[in-house]
N, C-alpha and C positions, 0 to 999 in steps of 0.2 A: 502491499499499500504507501509505504512512502518517495519509492520511486515512482507510481501517478503524478504524488502530491508534489515533487521534485519538479517532472516533466509537466506537470501546469503550472510552474514559477518560470522554469524558463521560458514560456511562454513572452513574447512582445509586451513589455507595459506590466505583465503580472509582475507585482511584490511577494504575496502573500496567498498560502489560500488553507482554509480549514474545512472539516468535514464534521460535524456532529451524528452523535443514529437516529433516533426517533426517541428519543428519551430522554435527550439535550446529552449524554454523553460523548466525550471528546474519542475522536476516531483517530484524527490526524492533524498533525498542525505543518507547516511547511512556512520558509520566508516570514516577513512580517509578523506572523502571528506564532512563533514555535517558542518566542516564552512566555508569553500567552497561556497558560497555563487556566485560567482562571478565570469563569463570567463568563467567558462563551458559549454555555449551557442558556443565555440569555438570547440570544440567538433562534434557537428553537420559537422560544414565547414572542420574539416580532416577526416570525414566519409562521405563526398562529394567527394573530391578532389580523394580518395582514391577508390571511385567507378568512375570515371574520369580517371584515369588508368587504369579501368582496360580494359585487348582484352580477355577477357578468352572468348568464347563460352557460356557460363554458368553465364549467369549474372542476373541471380534471385538467384545467390550464391554471399551472401554480402562478401567485402572482411577486413579480421580484420586487425585492428591498432593494435601496439605494440609500445605500448613507454617505453620505460629502463632508467632509474635513478638510481645514485648510491645510493637511498635506495629503492628503488620499481618499481615493475615494471605493468603498467597499459593496459588493451587490451580493446579496442575499436571493440565496431563493430553498426551496423545500421539493425533494426529487420524489419521482414518481412511489420509491420503497423506503419514502414516508424520513428517510436523513434528509440535512441540511450542509449544503454546500453552499459558502464564503467566500468570494476572491477579491483581494483587494491589489488597487495599481496604486501608483503614483498620480498624483496629482500633476499636472503641464502647469509650468511657470509661466504664469500670462503676463504676457506684453505689458501690458498695460499699468502691473502694477510698480 
């Protein structure tokens, strides 16, 4: 599994990845998330709330949660097997700043 997570982090622009099981237990983390071993189960709660807000007729399509900070963008989504995957990318430096 670590090889799979490492290969995701090697994708262009990806700086971290975390994968939780359906109960929020950490299955693996790499890159930005590697040292943050605690509190990542909250990502499962976040996607559960997003699913509750989903009013679409297509309930089989999981919503994507985007978290933007000053340094990075994190995209979180529940997978079909109920695991939760979060991918972090470094935020591009704006030329207007």
